[in-house]
C-alpha positions, 0 to 999 in steps of 0.5 A: 336265596339268603334273603328269603331265608332272612324274610322267612326267619324275621317273619316267623320270629313276628309271629312268635312274638305275636303267639307269646303275647297271646299266651300261646306255646305254639305259632297259629296262622293267625298269628304268621298272617298278621306277622306277614301283613305288619311287614308288607304295612311297614315295608311297602305304603299303599298311595293315597286314594285317588277320592283323597287327592282331589279333594286336598287338589281342590282345597290347594288350588283355591288359595290363590297365588301370593303376589311377589313384592314390589321391591322384587326382580328379576335377577341376571349376571353381570353383564359380561355373562350376559349373552344378550349383548348388542354387538355380538358377531359370528366369526366363521372358522377358515376351514375348506372342504376337502378336495376329492377326485369323483370322475376326475373332476375336482369338487369346488372350495365353496367355504370360506370365511366371511368378509364382513361379520353378519351384525345382529341386534336384539330389540329390548322389549 
């Protein structure tokens, strides 16, 4: 409620300034509408029209993208921080499925540590 009161107060103060500038002792509807329009223009900005945006995009898109210099290349971090090592190995933890009695039957233990780690090689292209 206080925000509305402050907004209306500022609006009427602006209308009073416009009335004084026009050498009128009292505020008229035209002063209030002018104050309201200036406040809306100041507070809320309309986006540009679609035609203007299309014209600007067409002008911008006619320019070709510049080619990068010959010395420019993609910078990679140090090798110890890269995940592209050719000898990456997977290691499975020693976990087992807890056996539970269900209808007097034991569940088999199916998760075991791999005997040989899986070798993964990455081809450089």
